[in-house]
N, C-alpha and C positions, 0 to 999 in steps of 0.2 A: 835737528830735523833738516837743516840746510845742508848738512854733510851727506844726506841721502840723495839729494837731487842729482849730483853727478853720476850716481850709480844707474839712474834711469836714463841718462843722456848719452848712452853708448851706442855705437853702430849696431851691435848685436841686438839690443833692445829695440832699436828702430826697425830692423828687419823682422824681428819677431812680431811686432805690432802690425807692420805692413802685411805680413803673411796672414795674421789673424783676421785683419780687415778684409782681405781678398777672400779668405775662407768663409767668413760670415756672409759677405755679399753673394758669393756663389751658392752657399747653402740656402739662403733666402730665395734666390731665383729658382733653384732646383725644387724647393718645397712648394713654391707658388705654382710652378709648372705642373707638379704632380698633385696639386690641391691638398697638400699635407702641412701647410704652414700653421704653426701654433706658437703663440708668444711664449708659452711655458717652455717649449723646446729651445727657443732662442735664449731665454734666460739661463737655462741649464747649461747650454753650450758656452755662453759667455763666462760662466763661473769657472769652468774647467781651464780654458786656455789663459784667461786673464790672470786668475789666481795661480794656477799651476805653472804656466810658462813664464809669464812676466815676473811675478813676485818671486817665484822659485829661482829664476835666473839671477835676480838681484841679491837674493840671499847667498847664492853661490859666489857672486862677486864679492860680497862682504867676507865670506870665508877665505877667499883667495887673497884679499887684502891682509887678513890675519896670518895666513899660511901661504906665502907666494909659491912654495913648491907644488901647490895643487893647481897651478895655472892650466895644466893639461886637462884636468877634470872639467874646468870651465869651458874650454874649447870643445871638448867632447860633448858636453851637455848642449852647447849651442848647435852643434851638428845634428844631434839627435832630435832636438826641438824642431829644427828646420825640416828634417826628414819627416817627422810626424805631421807637420803642417802641410808639407807637399803631398803627403799621402791623403790627408783629408781634402785638400783641394782637388786632387785627382778623383777621389770618390765623388765629390760634388759634381765634377765635370761628367763623370760616368752617369750619374743620376739625371743629368741634363741631356744624355744621349750620345756623348762622345765615346766612340768605341776605344776601349783600352785593351792591351794584351792581357791575357789571363794572369800572368805573373804580377801585374800591377793592381789587380782587383783585390778588394778586401774580402775576407772570408768570414 
């Protein structure tokens, strides 16, 4: 178990967790502003990013430890996760009234 702790102590995990926290806070603010806040929605949201992004990234880190040739896959996964979280953050800012160009809006 102790050998798993360093996998969670990486810079990539730090930034994923920071972006998730920003996304959650902005999502709560946007939902409160629109009077759409529901605890059930928050719980559902927390399940996807925390389990999907954080734990999924740690599993990829373990795979790369076993197969170092796959290091590029880990870096690509990090970039895709960051882009997905930025997209969600922009969506929440849009819900709060920030005007966004059409190509940045979710469809």
